[in-house]
Structures are given as C-alpha cells and as structure tokens.
BABA-278941 format. One record per residue (C-alpha): residue number from 1; residue in one letter; x, y, z. Coordinates in nm, 4 decimals, decimal comma. Layout:
BEGIN
NODE pos code       xx       yy       zz
NODE NUM    A        X        Y        Z
...
This chain:
BEGIN
NODE pos code       xx       yy       zz
NODE   1    M   0,0275  -0,0224  -0,0031
NODE   2    A   0,2743   0,2307   0,0488
NODE   3    T   0,4569   0,1687  -0,2874
NODE   4    A   0,1400   0,2192  -0,4252
NODE   5    L   0,0327   0,5611  -0,2848
NODE   6    S   0,3985   0,6635  -0,3495
NODE   7    V   0,3652   0,6136  -0,7019
NODE   8    V   0,0113   0,7671  -0,6922
NODE   9    L   0,1566   1,0940  -0,5358
NODE  10    V   0,4737   1,0740  -0,8018
NODE  11    A   0,2230   1,0602  -1,0702
NODE  12    A   0,0095   1,3353  -0,9489
NODE  13    L   0,3188   1,5852  -0,8803
NODE  14    W   0,4290   1,5091  -1,2306
NODE  15    L   0,0885   1,6196  -1,3888
NODE  16    L   0,1031   1,9174  -1,1372
NODE  17    T   0,4610   2,0002  -1,2598
NODE  18    H   0,3620   1,9520  -1,6675
NODE  19    A   0,0266   2,2039  -1,5967
NODE  20    T   0,2240   2,4487  -1,3879
NODE  21    I   0,4919   2,4324  -1,6745
NODE  22    D   0,2435   2,4535  -1,9636
NODE  23    R   0,0678   2,7388  -1,7527
NODE  24    T   0,3649   2,9150  -1,7194
NODE  25    G   0,4807   2,9071  -2,0501
NODE  26    R   0,1396   3,0520  -2,1673
NODE  27    D   0,1640   3,3604  -1,9376
NODE  28    A   0,5262   3,3895  -2,0570
NODE  29    L   0,3990   3,4084  -2,4092
NODE  30    A   0,1275   3,6803  -2,3539
NODE  31    R   0,3813   3,9203  -2,1639
NODE  32    A   0,5997   3,9129  -2,4660
NODE  33    V   0,3578   3,9804  -2,6808
NODE  34    D   0,1770   4,2536  -2,4675
NODE  35    V   0,5457   4,3831  -2,4437
NODE  36    D   0,6609   4,4171  -2,8240
NODE  37    L   0,2634   4,5562  -2,8889
NODE  38    A   0,3113   4,8248  -2,6588
NODE  39    G   0,6911   4,9202  -2,8323
NODE  40    L   0,5145   4,9320  -3,1947
NODE  41    V   0,2774   5,1121  -3,0354
NODE  42    D   0,4902   5,3854  -2,8695
NODE  43    I   0,6956   5,3519  -3,2441
NODE  44    H   0,3801   5,4468  -3,4346
NODE  45    A   0,2532   5,6926  -3,1897
NODE  46    S   0,6051   5,9066  -3,2655
NODE  47    G   0,7246   5,8099  -3,5808
NODE  48    G   0,4262   5,7349  -3,7835
NODE  49    E   0,2979   5,4681  -4,0007
NODE  50    Q   0,5924   5,4374  -4,2489
NODE  51    E   0,8473   5,4492  -3,9424
NODE  52    L   0,6267   5,1260  -3,8016
NODE  53    A   0,6643   4,9415  -4,0843
NODE  54    R   1,0335   4,9827  -4,1197
NODE  55    R   1,0634   4,8582  -3,7529
NODE  56    I   0,8733   4,5721  -3,8566
NODE  57    A   1,0676   4,4551  -4,1116
NODE  58    D   1,4020   4,4725  -3,8838
NODE  59    R   1,2092   4,2755  -3,6616
NODE  60    L   1,1095   4,0078  -3,8890
NODE  61    A   1,4930   4,0227  -4,0194
NODE  62    L   1,6384   3,8981  -3,6750
NODE  63    V   1,6047   3,5684  -3,6177
NODE  64    P   1,5544   3,4291  -3,2568
NODE  65    S   1,8157   3,1513  -3,1406
NODE  66    D   1,4992   2,9402  -3,0256
NODE  67    G   1,3566   2,9731  -3,3752
NODE  68    N   1,0211   3,1140  -3,1982
NODE  69    G   1,0420   3,4666  -3,3180
NODE  70    A   0,7109   3,7110  -3,3199
NODE  71    R   0,5095   3,7340  -3,6424
NODE  72    Y   0,3104   4,0571  -3,7764
NODE  73    M   0,0704   4,2207  -3,9825
NODE  74    L  -0,0485   4,5976  -4,0402
NODE  75    A  -0,2894   4,6285  -4,2385
NODE  76    R  -0,5916   4,8479  -4,3446
NODE  77    R  -0,9473   4,8378  -4,2031
NODE  78    D  -1,0098   4,6501  -4,5146
NODE  79    G  -0,7449   4,3857  -4,4754
NODE  80    S  -0,5004   4,4852  -4,6763
NODE  81    R  -0,1076   4,4057  -4,5673
NODE  82    I   0,1216   4,6904  -4,5414
NODE  83    A   0,3578   4,5069  -4,3502
NODE  84    G   0,4622   4,1812  -4,1847
NODE  85    D   0,4794   3,8573  -4,2534
NODE  86    L   0,0888   3,7161  -4,1791
NODE  87    T  -0,1014   3,7010  -4,5391
NODE  88    E  -0,4595   3,6425  -4,2862
NODE  89    W  -0,6088   3,8763  -4,0321
NODE  90    P  -0,6655   3,6426  -3,7487
NODE  91    G  -0,9845   3,6276  -3,5774
NODE  92    L  -0,9082   3,8806  -3,3258
NODE  93    N  -1,1454   4,2506  -3,2583
NODE  94    A  -0,9131   4,5107  -3,2881
NODE  95    R  -1,0539   4,8219  -3,1587
NODE  96    L  -1,0984   4,6009  -2,8481
NODE  97    S  -0,7929   4,5001  -2,8395
NODE  98    Q  -0,8456   4,1462  -2,8143
NODE  99    A  -0,5957   3,8953  -2,7328
NODE 100    G  -0,6598   3,5007  -2,7135
NODE 101    E  -0,4704   3,2111  -2,8664
NODE 102    V  -0,5353   3,1665  -3,2741
NODE 103    T  -0,4342   2,8631  -3,5400
NODE 104    L  -0,2479   2,9295  -3,8153
NODE 105    P  -0,2960   2,8124  -4,1870
NODE 106    D  -0,0245   2,5873  -4,1179
NODE 107    G  -0,2069   2,4589  -3,7831
NODE 108    T   0,0158   2,5992  -3,5530
NODE 109    S  -0,0862   2,7410  -3,2183
NODE 110    A  -0,0222   3,0407  -3,1183
NODE 111    W  -0,1057   3,3501  -2,8807
NODE 112    A  -0,1890   3,6855  -3,0434
NODE 113    R  -0,3253   4,0613  -2,9556
NODE 114    A  -0,4421   4,2904  -3,1975
NODE 115    T  -0,4792   4,6748  -3,1226
NODE 116    Q  -0,6348   4,9793  -3,3532
NODE 117    L  -0,3586   5,2590  -3,4511
NODE 118    G  -0,5870   5,4432  -3,6594
NODE 119    P  -0,9392   5,4760  -3,7978
NODE 120    D  -0,7898   5,3096  -4,1134
NODE 121    L  -0,4867   5,1530  -3,9745
NODE 122    R  -0,4610   4,8126  -3,7396
NODE 123    L  -0,1777   4,5920  -3,6247
NODE 124    V  -0,1669   4,2783  -3,4724
NODE 125    V   0,1041   4,0726  -3,3131
NODE 126    L   0,1745   3,6859  -3,2181
NODE 127    R   0,3984   3,4593  -3,0949
NODE 128    E   0,4135   3,1256  -3,1883
NODE 129    R   0,3948   2,8571  -2,8683
NODE 130    G   0,7408   2,7653  -2,8131
NODE 131    D   0,8188   2,3416  -2,8279
NODE 132    D   0,8293   2,2472  -2,4584
NODE 133    T   0,9308   1,8883  -2,5592
NODE 134    T   1,2903   1,9006  -2,4370
NODE 135    L   1,2160   2,0658  -2,1027
NODE 136    L   0,8971   1,8440  -2,0477
NODE 137    W   1,1298   1,5197  -2,1547
NODE 138    R   1,4071   1,6595  -1,9039
NODE 139    V   1,1493   1,7220  -1,6486
NODE 140    G   1,0134   1,3947  -1,7022
NODE 141    F   1,3303   1,1922  -1,7010
NODE 142    V   1,4067   1,3853  -1,3444
NODE 143    F   1,0887   1,2729  -1,2340
NODE 144    L   1,0810   0,8971  -1,3250
NODE 145    G   1,4364   0,8703  -1,2144
NODE 146    G   1,4102   1,0483  -0,8876
NODE 147    G   1,0118   0,9056  -0,8333
NODE 148    A   1,1457   0,5449  -0,8880
NODE 149    A   1,4194   0,5759  -0,6232
NODE 150    L   1,1609   0,7311  -0,3866
NODE 151    V   0,8988   0,4118  -0,4820
NODE 152    I   1,1678   0,1729  -0,4151
NODE 153    A   1,3010   0,3353  -0,0653
NODE 154    V   0,9379   0,3665   0,0449
NODE 155    G   0,8835   0,0191  -0,0255
NODE 156    F   1,1842  -0,1127   0,1187
NODE 157    L   1,1329   0,0688   0,4123
NODE 158    G   0,7736   0,0179   0,4645
NODE 159    R   0,8806  -0,3773   0,3878
NODE 160    M   1,1130  -0,3461   0,6765
NODE 161    A   0,8866  -0,1756   0,9233
NODE 162    A   0,6092  -0,4453   0,8289
NODE 163    R   0,8591  -0,7087   0,8759
NODE 164    R   0,9511  -0,5536   1,2378
NODE 165    L   0,5936  -0,5144   1,3548
NODE 166    S   0,4950  -0,8437   1,2104
NODE 167    R   0,7730  -0,9885   1,4576
NODE 168    R   0,6705  -0,7814   1,7923
NODE 169    I   0,2984  -0,8593   1,7351
NODE 170    G   0,3922  -1,2024   1,6912
NODE 171    R   0,5878  -1,2268   1,9986
NODE 172    I   0,2739  -1,1278   2,1670
NODE 173    N   0,0559  -1,4285   1,9958
NODE 174    Q   0,3400  -1,6362   2,0848
NODE 175    A   0,3134  -1,5703   2,4175
NODE 176    F  -0,0558  -1,6058   2,3914
NODE 177    R  -0,0196  -1,9714   2,2747
NODE 178    D   0,2646  -2,0881   2,5006
NODE 179    P   0,2009  -1,9060   2,8192
NODE 180    E   0,4288  -2,1754   2,9991
NODE 181    D   0,7346  -2,1342   2,8369
NODE 182    G   0,8969  -1,7920   3,0363
NODE 183    R   0,8111  -1,5551   2,7490
NODE 184    L   0,5582  -1,3866   2,9273
NODE 185    E   0,8395  -1,2752   3,1669
NODE 186    D   1,0232  -1,1901   2,8845
NODE 187    L   0,7597  -0,9304   2,7851
NODE 188    A   0,6342  -0,8082   3,0968
NODE 189    A   0,9959  -0,6988   3,1897
NODE 190    E   1,0718  -0,4469   2,8451
NODE 191    G   1,0681  -0,1149   2,8499
NODE 192    A   0,7961   0,0899   2,6650
NODE 193    E   0,9358   0,2840   2,3704
NODE 194    D   0,6092   0,3407   2,1511
NODE 195    E   0,2510   0,2005   2,1728
NODE 196    I   0,3684  -0,1764   2,0493
NODE 197    D   0,6314  -0,2154   2,2801
NODE 198    E   0,3785  -0,0644   2,5621
NODE 199    L   0,1099  -0,3064   2,4440
NODE 200    T   0,3688  -0,5789   2,4490
NODE 201    R   0,4757  -0,4970   2,8092
NODE 202    H   0,1096  -0,4359   2,9326
NODE 203    S  -0,0096  -0,7969   2,7491
NODE 204    G   0,2891  -0,9726   2,8618
NODE 205    A   0,1834  -0,8362   3,2265
NODE 206    A  -0,1706  -0,9492   3,2408
NODE 207    L  -0,0736  -1,2894   3,0912
NODE 208    T   0,1908  -1,3215   3,4136
NODE 209    R  -0,0873  -1,1868   3,6516
NODE 210    Q  -0,3231  -1,4385   3,5050
NODE 211    K  -0,0772  -1,7260   3,4973
NODE 212    R  -0,0139  -1,6686   3,8562
NODE 213    L  -0,3684  -1,6642   3,9474
NODE 214    V  -0,4292  -1,9811   3,7986
NODE 215    E  -0,1485  -2,1313   3,9355
NODE 216    A  -0,2689  -2,0100   4,2779
NODE 217    Y  -0,6592  -2,1346   4,2297
NODE 218    R  -0,4877  -2,4745   4,0946
NODE 219    E  -0,2359  -2,4806   4,4318
NODE 220    T  -0,5850  -2,4279   4,6701
NODE 221    S  -0,7739  -2,6328   4,4967
NODE 222    D  -0,5396  -2,9011   4,5524
NODE 223    Q  -0,4718  -2,8405   4,8812
NODE 224    V  -0,8347  -2,8319   4,9589
NODE 225    A  -0,8739  -3,1558   4,7816
NODE 226    H  -0,5913  -3,3107   4,9958
NODE 227    E  -0,7336  -3,1562   5,3294
NODE 228    I  -1,0618  -3,2698   5,2855
NODE 229    R  -1,0332  -3,6482   5,0710
NODE 230    T  -0,7350  -3,7467   5,3214
NODE 231    P  -0,9738  -3,7189   5,6429
NODE 232    L  -1,2505  -3,8849   5,4266
NODE 233    M  -1,0219  -4,1811   5,3274
NODE 234    H  -0,8736  -4,2653   5,6994
NODE 235    L  -1,2742  -4,2239   5,8128
NODE 236    D  -1,3082  -4,5141   5,5161
NODE 237    T  -1,0290  -4,7094   5,6413
NODE 238    K  -1,1537  -4,7096   6,0199
NODE 239    L  -1,5545  -4,8047   5,8930
NODE 240    V  -1,3096  -5,1160   5,7191
NODE 241    K  -1,1752  -5,1823   6,0439
NODE 242    A  -1,5164  -5,1607   6,2436
NODE 243    L  -1,7065  -5,3941   5,9762
NODE 244    K  -1,4238  -5,6375   6,0099
NODE 245    A  -1,5168  -5,6234   6,4337
NODE 246    D  -1,8664  -5,8074   6,3229
NODE 247    P  -2,0544  -5,5030   6,4746
NODE 248    G  -2,3676  -5,6611   6,4059
NODE 249    E  -2,6258  -5,6781   6,1124
NODE 250    A  -2,7884  -5,2996   6,2247
NODE 251    A  -2,4560  -5,1434   6,3015
NODE 252    T  -2,3125  -5,2851   5,9505
NODE 253    E  -2,5540  -5,1496   5,7264
NODE 254    R  -2,5117  -4,8384   5,8572
NODE 255    L  -2,1519  -4,8209   5,8383
NODE 256    L  -2,2119  -4,9564   5,4418
NODE 257    E  -2,4036  -4,6403   5,4146
NODE 258    A  -2,1508  -4,4396   5,5746
NODE 259    R  -1,9065  -4,5795   5,3334
NODE 260    D  -2,1255  -4,4889   5,0429
NODE 261    D  -2,1720  -4,1511   5,1767
NODE 262    I  -1,7946  -4,1191   5,1905
NODE 263    R  -1,7092  -4,2299   4,8340
NODE 264    R  -2,0187  -3,9937   4,6998
NODE 265    L  -1,8199  -3,6909   4,8461
NODE 266    V  -1,4706  -3,7508   4,7067
NODE 267    S  -1,6285  -3,8601   4,3822
NODE 268    M  -1,7977  -3,5752   4,3569
NODE 269    L  -1,4797  -3,3523   4,5161
NODE 270    E  -1,3242  -3,4838   4,2005
NODE 271    S  -1,5962  -3,4236   3,9624
NODE 272    L  -1,5559  -3,0664   4,0906
NODE 273    L  -1,1983  -3,0590   4,0367
NODE 274    D  -1,2393  -3,1681   3,6925
NODE 275    I  -1,4904  -2,9296   3,6074
NODE 276    A  -1,2982  -2,6121   3,7367
NODE 277    A  -1,0022  -2,7471   3,5375
NODE 278    S  -1,1819  -2,7889   3,2160
NODE 279    K  -1,3747  -2,4903   3,2241
NODE 280    A  -1,0060  -2,3197   3,3142
NODE 281    R  -0,8648  -2,4784   2,9968
NODE 282    S  -1,1797  -2,4192   2,7528
NODE 283    G  -1,0405  -2,3522   2,4184
NODE 284    D  -0,6617  -2,3833   2,4787
NODE 285    R  -0,5438  -2,5657   2,2391
NODE 286    H  -0,2257  -2,6859   2,3931
NODE 287    G  -0,1925  -3,0400   2,4912
NODE 288    L  -0,4231  -3,2091   2,2559
NODE 289    A  -0,3398  -3,4617   2,0475
NODE 290    P  -0,5442  -3,6359   1,7798
NODE 291    V  -0,7461  -3,9239   1,8820
NODE 292    D  -0,9328  -4,1462   1,6898
NODE 293    L  -1,3000  -4,0854   1,8290
NODE 294    S  -1,4469  -4,4199   1,6324
NODE 295    T  -1,2099  -4,6805   1,7788
NODE 296    L  -1,2709  -4,4790   2,1163
NODE 297    V  -1,6471  -4,5167   2,1046
NODE 298    L  -1,6398  -4,8547   1,9886
NODE 299    R  -1,4383  -4,9533   2,2738
NODE 300    I  -1,6482  -4,7822   2,5312
NODE 301    G  -1,9398  -4,9606   2,3129
NODE 302    E  -1,8297  -5,2856   2,3621
NODE 303    L  -1,7775  -5,2816   2,7558
NODE 304    Y  -2,1212  -5,1038   2,7961
NODE 305    S  -2,2976  -5,4154   2,5758
NODE 306    A  -2,1808  -5,6466   2,8518
NODE 307    S  -2,3294  -5,4262   3,1038
NODE 308    A  -2,6279  -5,3211   2,9397
NODE 309    E  -2,7140  -5,7864   2,9213
NODE 310    E  -2,6975  -5,7849   3,3182
NODE 311    S  -2,9472  -5,4900   3,3894
NODE 312    G  -3,1482  -5,5887   3,1851
NODE 313    H  -3,1575  -5,3015   2,8749
NODE 314    A  -3,1028  -5,2830   2,5187
NODE 315    F  -2,8148  -5,1142   2,3870
NODE 316    T  -2,6954  -5,0268   2,0108
NODE 317    C  -2,3864  -4,8736   1,8752
NODE 318    N  -2,3578  -4,7445   1,5628
NODE 319    V  -2,0183  -4,5596   1,4900
NODE 320    G  -1,9086  -4,4237   1,1594
NODE 321    R  -1,5402  -4,4943   1,0512
NODE 322    G  -1,2338  -4,2453   1,0601
NODE 323    V  -1,3512  -4,0086   1,2677
NODE 324    T  -1,1288  -3,8169   1,4804
NODE 325    I  -1,0742  -3,5031   1,7058
NODE 326    E  -0,7836  -3,3173   1,8467
NODE 327    G  -0,8515  -3,3681   2,2110
NODE 328    E  -0,7247  -3,5576   2,5327
NODE 329    Q  -0,8609  -3,9149   2,5240
NODE 330    T  -0,8859  -3,9552   2,9009
NODE 331    Q  -1,1069  -3,6583   2,8960
NODE 332    L  -1,3373  -3,7833   2,5920
NODE 333    T  -1,3715  -4,0921   2,7717
NODE 334    R  -1,5312  -3,9577   3,0642
NODE 335    M  -1,7486  -3,7193   2,8267
NODE 336    I  -1,8937  -4,0220   2,6465
NODE 337    T  -1,9015  -4,2376   2,9806
NODE 338    N  -2,1131  -3,9698   3,1538
NODE 339    L  -2,3472  -3,9322   2,8895
NODE 340    L  -2,4310  -4,3061   2,9060
NODE 341    D  -2,3986  -4,3772   3,2640
NODE 342    N  -2,7185  -4,0672   3,2708
NODE 343    A  -2,9303  -4,2693   3,0652
NODE 344    F  -2,8931  -4,5950   3,1785
NODE 345    K  -2,9165  -4,4347   3,5392
NODE 346    Y  -3,2591  -4,2960   3,4558
NODE 347    V  -3,4002  -4,5737   3,1433
NODE 348    P  -3,5886  -4,8365   3,3536
NODE 349    P  -3,4868  -5,2427   3,2654
NODE 350    G  -3,6320  -5,2901   2,9570
NODE 351    G  -3,5818  -4,9691   2,7852
NODE 352    S  -3,3258  -4,8932   2,5163
NODE 353    V  -3,0119  -4,6635   2,5140
NODE 354    T  -2,8381  -4,6106   2,1577
NODE 355    L  -2,5077  -4,4743   2,1084
NODE 356    E  -2,3939  -4,2820   1,7578
NODE 357    L  -2,1144  -4,1296   1,6334
NODE 358    A  -2,1173  -3,9313   1,2736
NODE 359    P  -1,8312  -3,6967   1,1147
NODE 360    G  -1,8121  -3,3978   1,1819
NODE 361    P  -1,7741  -3,4992   1,4493
NODE 362    V  -2,1583  -3,5648   1,5991
NODE 363    L  -2,2025  -3,8080   1,8991
NODE 364    T  -2,5599  -3,8625   1,9663
NODE 365    V  -2,6799  -4,0186   2,3239
NODE 366    R  -3,0278  -4,1316   2,2469
NODE 367    D  -3,2674  -4,3368   2,5143
NODE 368    D  -3,6295  -4,4114   2,5408
NODE 369    G  -3,6697  -4,3536   2,9184
NODE 370    P  -3,9041  -4,1223   3,0961
NODE 371    G  -3,7041  -3,8140   2,9533
NODE 372    I  -3,6446  -3,4618   3,1089
NODE 373    P  -3,9304  -3,2358   3,2111
NODE 374    P  -3,9097  -2,9266   2,9696
NODE 375    Q  -3,9084  -2,6822   3,2683
NODE 376    E  -3,5609  -2,9038   3,3915
NODE 377    R  -3,3822  -2,8823   2,9919
NODE 378    E  -3,1958  -2,5685   3,0835
NODE 379    A  -3,0786  -2,6510   3,4144
NODE 380    V  -2,9786  -3,0009   3,3632
NODE 381    F  -2,6388  -2,9041   3,2720
NODE 382    R  -2,5940  -2,6767   3,5473
NODE 383    R  -2,3991  -2,8328   3,8560
NODE 384    F  -2,5646  -2,9826   4,1420
NODE 385    H  -2,8876  -3,0142   3,9280
NODE 386    R  -3,0237  -3,3510   4,0144
NODE 387    G  -3,3046  -3,4422   3,7781
NODE 388    S  -3,5693  -3,6563   3,8458
NODE 389    G  -3,6983  -3,9754   3,7338
NODE 390    A  -4,0189  -4,1005   3,6202
NODE 391    G  -4,1074  -4,1263   4,0087
NODE 392    G  -3,9767  -3,8317   4,0907
NODE 393    E  -3,6844  -3,9785   4,2584
NODE 394    S  -3,3624  -3,7694   4,2273
NODE 395    H  -3,0430  -3,9505   4,1338
NODE 396    G  -2,6633  -3,8450   4,1635
NODE 397    A  -2,5072  -3,5428   4,2862
NODE 398    G  -2,5961  -3,3737   3,9840
NODE 399    L  -2,2549  -3,3187   3,8270
NODE 400    G  -2,2248  -3,5996   3,5710
NODE 401    L  -2,3964  -3,3328   3,2557
NODE 402    A  -2,1901  -3,0123   3,4388
NODE 403    L  -1,8409  -3,2666   3,3599
NODE 404    A  -1,9744  -3,3631   3,0339
NODE 405    T  -2,0107  -2,9703   2,9261
NODE 406    A  -1,7219  -2,8730   3,0440
NODE 407    I  -1,4961  -3,1457   2,8897
NODE 408    A  -1,6893  -3,0752   2,5472
NODE 409    E  -1,6397  -2,6745   2,5799
NODE 410    R  -1,2491  -2,7802   2,6245
NODE 411    H  -1,2532  -2,9579   2,3040
NODE 412    G  -1,4205  -2,7046   2,1103
NODE 413    L  -1,7652  -2,8746   2,1129
NODE 414    A  -2,1221  -2,8333   2,2606
NODE 415    I  -2,3993  -3,0295   2,3980
NODE 416    R  -2,7591  -2,9867   2,3533
NODE 417    L  -3,0735  -3,1547   2,4021
NODE 418    E  -3,3005  -3,1969   2,1348
NODE 419    D  -3,6779  -3,2243   2,1395
NODE 420    T  -3,7783  -3,6167   2,1041
NODE 421    P  -4,0909  -3,7858   2,0999
NODE 422    E  -4,0124  -3,9932   2,4294
NODE 423    G  -3,6918  -4,0689   2,6177
NODE 424    A  -3,3949  -3,7823   2,6393
NODE 425    C  -3,0920  -3,7090   2,3287
NODE 426    F  -2,8149  -3,5572   2,3753
NODE 427    V  -2,6071  -3,4407   2,0739
NODE 428    V  -2,2486  -3,3512   2,1105
NODE 429    S  -2,0904  -3,1393   1,8118
NODE 430    R  -1,8968  -2,8200   1,6583
NODE 431    G  -2,0762  -2,5233   1,7786
NODE 432    S  -2,4315  -2,4951   1,6776
NODE 433    L  -2,4003  -2,7409   1,4383
C-alpha cells in the first residue's frame, strides 16, 4: 500500500508540474506579445505609419536563437496588408484590443493580440507556442528517476517496518499460545518505547498475572482437595476396620451406608476439580493430540454392551469410521461415559439406549426412558442439579452432565438436548450444528 501510494503521489506531482510548466509558458508568451505590441504602438505614435512598417521589417529580419520569433501584420481596415509576414488577419477584434490563442493556417498554435492604431490602420502581434517537448522530457526523466528511487525506498522501508511489526506482534501471539515457556516474563520486563512496546509490556504483565492467578487457584484447589480427601479416606479406613470387627447386622448396614456417603463425597470432589480444570482450559489447544474417536467410541460401546445385558437394557452402538478429533483421550472417554451413565441411570430395565457417532464429529446418546421435563431442560447442565426420574426420585450429585459440558467446551464442542417424542437425546457437536 505504501508503494502504491508513492506511485500515485509521484504521478500526481508530475501532472501538477506538467500543468505548471504549460501555464507558465502561456503566461510568458502573453507577456512577450504585450510588451512587443506596446513598443510598436509607441513607435507608431512617435514616427508614424512608415516608421512602424520599417521597424516591423527590421524585427522580422532578426532570427531568434530558439526559432520562435514574433510575427506581425500591419493592415488597413479592409484587410490589405501594409507590413508583416502574416497573410491573413486572425479572428481578433482590433477595436477591443482583443488577445487570445489562435491557430495559423499550417495548424500551429500561437498567442496574439490586436489593436487599432487609427481609423484605417490596425496591428496584430503574434508569437507561436514554443516547443516545450525538450523541457518536458528532461523534467519527466528527473521525475522518473527520482520517483523510482522514492518508490523503491518507501517500499523497502515499508517492508522492513512491516516485518519488524510482524515479529513484535508475533512475540505477543506466541506468548498467548505458549504461556508456560517463560515468554510472559520476558515481555513484562521490556521497557515501553512506543505504542507496540507498551502493548507488549501490558500484554506480558496481564498474562503473567493470569498465570499466577491460575497457579494459585490450582494450588489452593489441590490443597483443599487433599485436606478433604485425606480425612475422608482415613474415615473410610476406620469404617473398614469396624466392619471387620462384626458389629452386628444393624451397625453393619449403617457403616456400609456411611462408606457409600464417603465415596460419593470423594467422587463429587474429584468431579468438581475436573469441571474447574476443564473450564479453566476451555479453548486452550495446548496439550491436545489427534484422537481416533471411532475406535474410542467402539471400545466404550463394547464395555457398555456387556453391562447392558446384565441390567436388562437394549444397547445399540452405531459408529462411523475414520472420525478423529484433536483432544485428550481420557477426558473424551469420561464425557462419553458420563452421558451413557446418565442414560442408563434413568432408563428402567427393558428400555433401550443408543450410542451413535457420525463425521463432524457428531456424537448422539439417545434413550427411551422417562425423558426430561421441559422446565428442567436448561438446568440439567448446571452443577448440582439432580434430575428426577419417572417417580420423582432424584439421582446422583448432579455433576455428570456439568462435567461432560465442561469437557466438551475444552475440546471446542457443545452439548445440546434435542426434542424427541420419548426419552432424552443428547447431541455433542461443534458449535451449534
């Protein structure tokens, strides 16, 4: 763009210069005609008609060096020539001392002025337009050479500036792409020289603060999880020892219920941590690798086929071949199993569950269970929302679908609940497909 703009500016400047040279030549020619005519009028006033004719002949005898001498015509009112080299009177009104551009019989353009010297005597002075071609060629070569040098210099400097700007912006983008390799600290430590340097420094400082906040959040979460999980596991160990002591049927039942509660608490804690970790890394492509989703879904389908027979469910798995995705295999496995567990949880024995995978990828988990009431369809993806079954009984801690949603967002996917005549149908796809 800078090079193109330079070319346009040089061309515009050349046109302006050309017009200026042309206008200057016209003005100089008009002034020369006026001066020459004024001199001849004075001669006529002082010496009369014969002296004027003689002086005109003298001037015609002089040949100027540029070849563009003046031409004259002293004539009677009826057009008969007395002196001069013009054979025809140009179309100018001598009574008005008219001046203007005229064209000679040979096609030459000239500037002339006519004046009335007496009742039967008139005079016209004419000068042909000089040949400015040589001057224009010289100026044109100067513009061509200087303009070419200017365009090349502007293009070179613009290219260098663009590359430097691209490198500087690339450092910021690289810091955003790889915030763990120390580039953030390097950006934050740089001093501000101009707007880009200031932007770089502020971006580095902001990313560094974000990194520290995330690290502090992770450390706090891990610490809290450790402080909660450890006492629970110790408590579970004590319950196991109590069960080994054969405390009796009623006490054993209560101890087993307490162990189930502990396991649910630990599972809920781990799910909350997984949700938080997936949410924090939503949209982050770092650490993702190609995953053969078709093979993964087939393997999961084989596992659930065996358990479906034991639970009395009809399970169908339809998988398209060659479907891949950039992701983390462990998280994708958990997302799919959470959706299947959710389906099997609410479908009574004798019902059916279908798992499908199509290119896109588009993953579908469909069942013919009691379905989800319309008033709960937006809330089922929230944490701690526990859907009710056909009998109004709540199941689980309400984190399965929330975790599946967080994992889907981590991989650039979205989970939606489609309207179906019966049961529930969850579809996982990119964006809003």
